[in-house]
Backbone as numpy.savetxt, mean C-alpha at the origin, in Angstrom:
# Nx Ny Nz CAx CAy CAz Cx Cy Cz
2.21 14.22 -6.38 2.11 12.77 -6.61 0.70 12.37 -7.04
-0.32 13.10 -6.59 -1.69 12.77 -6.97 -1.89 12.86 -8.48
-1.06 13.66 -9.16 -1.16 13.82 -10.60 -0.06 13.02 -11.33
0.43 11.99 -10.69 1.47 11.13 -11.26 1.05 10.63 -12.64
1.98 10.71 -13.59 1.66 10.30 -14.95 1.81 8.79 -15.12
0.88 8.23 -15.87 0.86 6.79 -16.13 2.20 6.31 -16.70
2.70 7.03 -17.71 3.92 6.58 -18.38 5.15 6.67 -17.47
5.14 7.63 -16.54 6.24 7.74 -15.58 6.23 6.52 -14.65
5.06 6.18 -14.15 4.95 5.01 -13.28 5.39 3.75 -14.02
4.97 3.62 -15.27 5.36 2.46 -16.05 6.88 2.38 -16.19
7.54 3.51 -16.37 9.00 3.54 -16.47 9.66 3.12 -15.17
9.09 3.54 -14.04 9.63 3.13 -12.74 9.53 1.62 -12.58
8.38 1.05 -12.91 8.21 -0.40 -12.83 9.23 -1.11 -13.71
9.40 -0.59 -14.92 10.35 -1.20 -15.87 11.77 -1.13 -15.32
12.12 0.02 -14.76 13.46 0.21 -14.19 13.73 -0.77 -13.05
12.69 -1.06 -12.28 12.83 -1.96 -11.13 12.70 -3.44 -11.53
12.32 -3.70 -12.77 12.13 -5.07 -13.21 10.82 -5.68 -12.77
9.82 -4.82 -12.52 8.52 -5.28 -12.03 7.54 -5.45 -13.18
6.55 -6.28 -12.96 5.47 -6.48 -13.94 4.53 -5.27 -13.91
4.19 -4.77 -15.10 3.24 -3.66 -15.23 2.20 -4.05 -16.27
0.93 -4.07 -15.88 -0.15 -4.44 -16.79 -0.61 -3.21 -17.56
-0.48 -3.24 -18.89 -0.83 -2.07 -19.70 -1.69 -2.42 -20.91
-2.38 -3.55 -20.83 -3.20 -3.98 -21.97 -4.66 -4.19 -21.55
-4.89 -5.07 -20.58 -6.26 -5.43 -20.21 -7.00 -4.30 -19.51
-8.25 -4.10 -19.87 -9.06 -3.05 -19.23 -9.34 -3.40 -17.77
-9.13 -2.43 -16.91 -9.33 -2.56 -15.46 -8.46 -3.64 -14.81
-7.35 -3.98 -15.48 -6.35 -4.84 -14.83 -5.45 -3.90 -14.02
-5.64 -3.88 -12.72 -5.05 -2.84 -11.88 -3.59 -3.08 -11.56
-2.81 -2.01 -11.67 -1.48 -1.94 -11.08 -1.65 -1.16 -9.79
-1.68 -1.86 -8.67 -1.85 -1.21 -7.36 -0.47 -0.95 -6.79
-0.24 0.29 -6.37 1.09 0.65 -5.89 1.01 1.57 -4.68
2.07 1.57 -3.92 2.25 2.53 -2.84 3.55 3.29 -3.08
3.61 4.51 -2.59 4.85 5.29 -2.66 5.16 5.79 -1.25
6.27 5.35 -0.72 6.71 5.78 0.61 7.63 6.99 0.47
7.27 8.07 1.14 8.08 9.29 1.08 9.28 9.19 2.02
10.14 10.20 1.96 11.41 10.18 2.71 11.24 10.47 4.19
10.10 11.01 4.59 9.88 11.37 5.99 9.89 10.12 6.87
10.78 10.09 7.86 10.90 8.93 8.75 10.25 9.17 10.11
9.57 10.30 10.26 8.81 10.55 11.50 7.41 10.01 11.31
7.02 9.07 12.16 5.74 8.38 11.99 4.55 9.27 12.33
3.40 8.81 11.92 2.08 9.30 12.31 1.43 10.28 11.35
2.02 10.48 10.19 1.41 11.34 9.17 1.00 10.53 7.96
-0.09 10.96 7.34 -0.50 10.36 6.07 0.25 11.07 4.96
1.55 10.79 4.89 2.42 11.49 3.95 2.88 10.60 2.80
2.29 9.40 2.71 2.60 8.49 1.61 1.42 8.46 0.63
1.50 7.53 -0.33 0.45 7.44 -1.35 0.12 5.98 -1.64
-1.12 5.71 -1.90 -1.54 4.44 -2.50 -2.27 4.79 -3.78
-1.93 4.09 -4.85 -2.53 4.45 -6.13 -2.84 3.26 -7.01
-3.47 3.58 -8.14 -3.81 2.57 -9.15 -3.52 3.14 -10.54
-3.03 2.27 -11.39 -2.85 2.62 -12.80 -3.52 1.52 -13.62
-4.28 1.92 -14.63 -5.06 0.94 -15.38 -5.55 1.55 -16.69
-6.12 0.71 -17.54 -6.76 1.14 -18.78 -8.27 1.12 -18.55
-8.95 2.23 -18.81 -10.40 2.28 -18.54 -11.22 1.77 -19.73
-12.55 1.91 -19.60 -13.45 1.37 -20.62 -13.33 2.11 -21.96
-12.75 3.31 -21.95 -12.54 4.08 -23.18 -11.15 3.84 -23.77
-10.46 2.86 -23.22 -9.10 2.52 -23.64 -8.11 3.65 -23.33
-8.43 4.43 -22.29 -7.54 5.51 -21.84 -6.70 5.02 -20.67
-5.45 5.46 -20.62 -4.59 5.11 -19.49 -4.87 6.07 -18.33
-5.04 5.51 -17.14 -5.40 6.28 -15.95 -4.41 5.97 -14.84
-3.98 7.01 -14.14 -3.12 6.83 -12.97 -3.59 7.79 -11.89
-3.95 7.23 -10.74 -4.48 8.04 -9.64 -3.80 7.62 -8.34
-3.51 8.60 -7.49 -2.87 8.31 -6.20 -3.58 9.06 -5.09
-3.64 8.44 -3.91 -4.42 8.97 -2.80 -3.57 9.00 -1.52
-3.81 10.00 -0.70 -3.09 10.14 0.56 -3.27 8.89 1.42
-2.16 8.42 1.98 -2.19 7.17 2.72 -0.96 7.08 3.62
-0.86 5.98 4.33 0.37 5.64 5.02 0.79 4.24 4.61
2.09 4.05 4.41 2.63 2.71 4.16 3.40 2.24 5.39
3.28 2.99 6.48 4.02 2.70 7.72 3.07 2.58 8.90
3.57 2.00 9.96 2.81 1.90 11.20 2.70 3.25 11.90
1.65 3.42 12.69 1.46 4.63 13.48 2.21 4.57 14.81
2.24 5.70 15.49 3.04 5.80 16.72 2.58 4.85 17.82
1.28 4.60 17.90 0.81 3.73 18.98 1.46 2.37 18.90
1.47 1.77 17.70 2.01 0.42 17.56 3.52 0.41 17.54
4.15 1.52 17.12 5.61 1.60 17.22 6.05 1.57 18.68
5.27 2.24 19.53 5.63 2.29 20.95 5.08 1.11 21.74
4.12 0.40 21.15 3.50 -0.77 21.81 3.44 -1.92 20.81
4.60 -2.50 20.45 4.63 -3.53 19.40 3.77 -4.74 19.75
3.11 -5.30 18.72 2.33 -6.53 18.90 3.24 -7.74 19.11
4.43 -7.67 18.49 5.38 -8.77 18.56 6.62 -8.35 19.36
7.25 -9.33 20.00 8.44 -9.04 20.81 9.59 -8.48 19.98
9.66 -8.89 18.72 10.77 -8.43 17.88 10.47 -7.12 17.16
9.34 -6.48 17.45 9.09 -5.14 16.93 7.93 -5.05 15.96
7.61 -3.82 15.60 6.49 -3.52 14.71 6.89 -3.72 13.25
5.96 -4.24 12.45 6.22 -4.53 11.04 6.15 -3.28 10.19
7.15 -3.12 9.31 7.17 -2.07 8.29 7.44 -2.77 6.97
6.52 -2.67 6.03 6.63 -3.41 4.78 7.88 -3.00 3.99
8.59 -4.00 3.48 9.78 -3.77 2.66 9.34 -3.43 1.24
9.87 -2.35 0.64 9.53 -2.04 -0.75 9.86 -3.21 -1.68
8.90 -3.60 -2.49 9.06 -4.74 -3.39 7.76 -4.89 -4.17
7.77 -5.78 -5.15 6.53 -6.16 -5.82 6.07 -7.51 -5.27
4.83 -7.54 -4.79 4.29 -8.74 -4.16 3.18 -9.30 -5.05
3.56 -10.29 -5.85 2.65 -10.84 -6.86 1.51 -11.64 -6.23
0.30 -11.31 -6.64 -0.92 -12.03 -6.21 -0.97 -12.20 -4.69
-0.56 -11.18 -3.98 -0.44 -11.25 -2.52 -1.72 -10.88 -1.79
-2.72 -10.37 -2.53 -3.96 -9.89 -1.89 -5.20 -10.47 -2.54
-6.27 -10.53 -1.74 -7.58 -10.90 -2.24 -8.63 -10.20 -1.37
-9.86 -10.17 -1.89 -10.95 -9.59 -1.12 -11.18 -10.38 0.17
-11.47 -9.66 1.25 -11.81 -10.27 2.52 -12.24 -9.18 3.47
-12.57 -9.56 4.69 -13.06 -8.58 5.67 -11.97 -8.25 6.68
-11.55 -6.98 6.67 -10.52 -6.52 7.59 -11.05 -6.60 9.03
-10.37 -7.40 9.84 -10.81 -7.66 11.22 -12.26 -8.12 11.29
-12.73 -8.73 10.21 -14.10 -9.23 10.16 -15.16 -8.15 10.06
-14.75 -6.90 9.75 -15.68 -5.78 9.83 -16.14 -5.23 8.48
-15.26 -5.07 7.52 -15.65 -4.47 6.24 -14.72 -4.97 5.14
-15.20 -4.88 3.91 -14.47 -5.40 2.76 -13.21 -4.57 2.51
-12.10 -5.28 2.35 -10.81 -4.66 2.10 -9.97 -5.65 1.30
-8.69 -5.35 1.10 -7.78 -6.31 0.50 -6.92 -6.91 1.60
-6.92 -8.25 1.68 -6.21 -8.94 2.75 -4.99 -9.66 2.21
-3.92 -9.63 2.97 -2.69 -10.34 2.61 -2.92 -11.85 2.65
-2.57 -12.54 1.55 -2.75 -13.99 1.49 -1.46 -14.72 1.09
-0.41 -13.98 0.76 0.88 -14.59 0.45 1.97 -13.91 1.28
3.08 -14.60 1.42 4.16 -14.07 2.26 4.72 -12.78 1.70
5.06 -11.87 2.62 5.65 -10.59 2.28 6.80 -10.34 3.25
7.68 -9.40 2.89 8.82 -9.08 3.74 8.56 -7.81 4.54
8.97 -7.84 5.80 8.85 -6.66 6.66 10.15 -6.41 7.41
10.40 -5.12 7.68 11.42 -4.76 8.67 10.75 -4.85 10.04
11.54 -5.01 11.09 11.02 -4.97 12.45 11.64 -3.77 13.18
10.78 -2.85 13.58 11.20 -1.65 14.32 10.90 -1.89 15.79
11.95 -1.98 16.61 11.74 -2.39 18.00 12.33 -1.44 19.03
12.61 -0.18 18.64 13.17 0.73 19.66 12.13 1.67 20.27
10.87 1.44 19.93 9.74 2.08 20.61 9.79 3.61 20.61
10.21 4.18 19.48 10.13 5.64 19.34 9.33 5.98 18.09
9.30 7.26 17.74 8.46 7.73 16.64 9.19 7.75 15.31
10.47 7.35 15.30 11.25 7.35 14.08 11.19 5.98 13.43
10.84 5.95 12.16 10.71 4.70 11.41 12.09 4.16 11.04
12.35 2.92 11.41 13.66 2.30 11.16 13.52 1.17 10.14
14.24 1.32 9.03 14.21 0.31 7.97 15.56 -0.41 7.95
15.76 -1.28 8.92 17.03 -1.96 9.12 17.02 -3.30 8.39
17.91 -3.44 7.40 17.98 -4.67 6.60 18.19 -5.91 7.46
18.89 -5.76 8.56 19.21 -6.91 9.42 17.98 -7.48 10.12
16.89 -6.71 10.14 15.69 -7.16 10.86 14.64 -7.79 9.96
14.91 -7.88 8.65 13.90 -8.33 7.70 13.49 -9.79 7.96
12.18 -10.02 7.94 11.64 -11.37 7.99 10.50 -11.48 6.99
10.15 -12.70 6.63 9.14 -12.94 5.61 8.05 -13.84 6.16
6.79 -13.50 5.85 5.70 -14.33 6.34 4.35 -13.69 6.10
3.34 -14.26 6.73 1.98 -13.73 6.70 1.77 -12.90 7.97
1.63 -11.60 7.81 1.59 -10.70 8.96 0.29 -9.90 9.05
-0.65 -10.14 8.13 -1.87 -9.34 8.13 -1.63 -7.92 7.65
-0.72 -7.77 6.67 -0.45 -6.44 6.10 -1.56 -6.16 5.08
-2.70 -5.70 5.55 -3.86 -5.49 4.69 -3.86 -4.09 4.09
-4.70 -3.90 3.09 -4.93 -2.57 2.49 -6.35 -2.17 2.89
-6.46 -1.12 3.71 -7.78 -0.76 4.25 -7.88 0.75 4.48
-8.93 1.17 5.18 -9.22 2.59 5.41 -9.05 2.95 6.88
-9.34 4.21 7.19 -9.34 4.67 8.57 -10.78 4.82 9.06
-11.07 5.97 9.61 -12.38 6.30 10.15 -13.50 6.05 9.13
-14.49 5.24 9.44 -15.54 4.93 8.47 -16.39 6.13 8.08
-16.37 7.19 8.88 -17.22 8.36 8.62 -16.59 9.37 7.67
-15.27 9.47 7.67 -14.65 10.48 6.80 -13.15 10.22 6.61
-12.35 10.65 7.59 -10.90 10.50 7.48 -10.29 10.62 8.87
-9.00 10.30 8.97 -8.26 10.46 10.22 -7.13 11.45 10.01
-6.88 12.30 11.00 -5.80 13.28 10.89 -4.43 12.64 11.05
-4.36 11.69 11.99 -3.08 11.02 12.28 -3.22 9.51 12.16
-2.10 8.85 11.94 -2.13 7.39 11.77 -2.43 6.70 13.10
-1.68 7.01 14.13 -1.82 6.49 15.49 -2.10 4.98 15.51
-3.34 4.55 15.76 -3.67 3.12 15.83 -4.16 2.53 14.50
-4.31 3.37 13.48 -4.93 2.89 12.25 -4.05 1.91 11.49
-2.74 1.93 11.74 -1.86 0.98 11.05 -0.83 0.41 12.01
-0.77 -0.93 12.02 0.32 -1.63 12.73 1.24 -2.26 11.69
1.24 -1.67 10.50 2.03 -2.17 9.38 1.23 -2.25 8.09
-0.10 -2.09 8.20 -0.97 -2.11 7.02 -0.74 -0.91 6.12
-1.24 -1.00 4.91 -1.24 0.08 3.94 -2.63 0.71 4.00
-2.70 1.97 4.45 -3.99 2.52 4.88 -4.31 3.85 4.19
-5.48 3.90 3.55 -6.00 5.13 2.96 -6.42 6.10 4.07
-6.12 7.38 3.90 -6.55 8.37 4.89 -8.04 8.64 4.80
-8.56 8.75 3.57 -9.97 9.14 3.37 -10.82 7.94 2.95
-11.91 7.75 3.64 -12.80 6.62 3.37 -13.40 6.71 1.98
-13.77 7.90 1.53 -14.36 8.05 0.20 -13.40 7.58 -0.89
-12.12 7.86 -0.71 -11.12 7.45 -1.71 -10.88 5.94 -1.63
-10.91 5.38 -0.43 -10.81 3.93 -0.28 -12.00 3.25 -0.95
-13.20 3.78 -0.75 -14.40 3.18 -1.37 -14.31 3.21 -2.90
-13.80 4.31 -3.43 -13.59 4.43 -4.88 -12.60 3.37 -5.35
-11.52 3.23 -4.62 -10.50 2.22 -4.91 -11.11 0.81 -4.91
-11.94 0.53 -3.94 -12.55 -0.80 -3.85 -13.49 -1.08 -5.02
-14.16 -0.06 -5.52 -15.01 -0.24 -6.70 -14.17 -0.63 -7.92
-12.99 -0.02 -8.04 -12.07 -0.40 -9.12 -11.61 -1.85 -8.94
-11.34 -2.22 -7.69 -10.91 -3.59 -7.41 -12.00 -4.60 -7.79
-13.26 -4.23 -7.60 -14.36 -5.12 -7.98 -14.38 -5.33 -9.50
-14.06 -4.27 -10.25 -14.01 -4.40 -11.71 -12.86 -5.31 -12.11
-11.72 -5.14 -11.46 -10.58 -6.01 -11.71 -10.96 -7.47 -11.43
-11.60 -7.71 -10.30 -11.99 -9.07 -9.91 -12.90 -9.71 -10.95
-13.82 -8.93 -11.49 -14.78 -9.44 -12.48 -14.06 -10.04 -13.69
-12.98 -9.40 -14.12 -12.29 -9.82 -15.34 -11.09 -10.73 -15.07
-10.43 -10.53 -13.91 -9.14 -11.20 -13.67 -9.10 -12.05 -12.41
-10.23 -12.13 -11.72 -10.28 -12.98 -10.54 -9.91 -12.26 -9.25
-10.09 -12.96 -8.16 -9.88 -12.38 -6.83 -8.41 -12.51 -6.42
-7.57 -11.78 -7.13 -6.13 -11.82 -6.89 -5.53 -10.49 -7.31
-4.75 -9.89 -6.40 -4.22 -8.54 -6.63 -2.73 -8.48 -6.27
-1.97 -7.85 -7.14 -0.55 -7.61 -6.89 -0.38 -6.21 -6.31
0.52 -6.08 -5.34 0.80 -4.77 -4.75 2.29 -4.49 -4.87
2.62 -3.28 -5.29 4.01 -2.87 -5.47 4.29 -1.65 -4.61
5.19 -1.78 -3.65 5.57 -0.65 -2.81 6.86 -0.04 -3.33
6.79 1.22 -3.68 7.92 1.98 -4.21 8.39 3.00 -3.19
9.56 3.58 -3.47 10.08 4.69 -2.68 10.04 5.97 -3.50
9.91 7.09 -2.82 9.88 8.39 -3.49 11.09 8.56 -4.41
12.25 8.10 -3.96 13.47 8.30 -4.74 13.51 7.44 -6.01
12.64 6.44 -6.12 12.57 5.64 -7.35 12.18 6.48 -8.56
11.57 7.65 -8.30 11.11 8.51 -9.39 12.15 9.55 -9.81
13.27 9.58 -9.11 14.32 10.55 -9.43 14.82 10.39 -10.86
14.92 11.49 -11.57 15.45 11.48 -12.92 14.45 11.13 -14.00
13.19 10.91 -13.61 12.17 10.55 -14.61 11.18 11.69 -14.84
């Protein structure tokens, strides 16, 4: 997945009916890919960016991440109705620059998004359509350990989209700054599933 081709991603967006920016330089298509593994606590998903660089070349890069909550929050939900798991969808202009927990620059949720609620307090991720709710839940895009990386998700995500490696998150944020310079402090995030790439 780290070597995902730009044109393949564009086809997936088109198939899903999502907006894909393929003209403006550094106009980022920020995406996540959730893998089929339903056992929590691994950085087995991806967060990536696709864009046109300063040489007018198409670029697509993906980084190890989690799009799911870690075991700590699954077993100790913040809310009575369960832990939030983001529903795959395209969330237009849902993010902007801000400080995650007031500590460091990240992308913060500023528009309503849909989440499943997992409330059986085990390590298996449950994506139950009947539990979906929509709102502002603090589903931010951020990093783990500021020094390097984290082996397991554990407390690093209560539903956020989280990069495993800080160096890769920092690189991502530099790209976001370029996007902001040209297109403003507004970012769209698209969460896909591994199976969306089948047949392409």
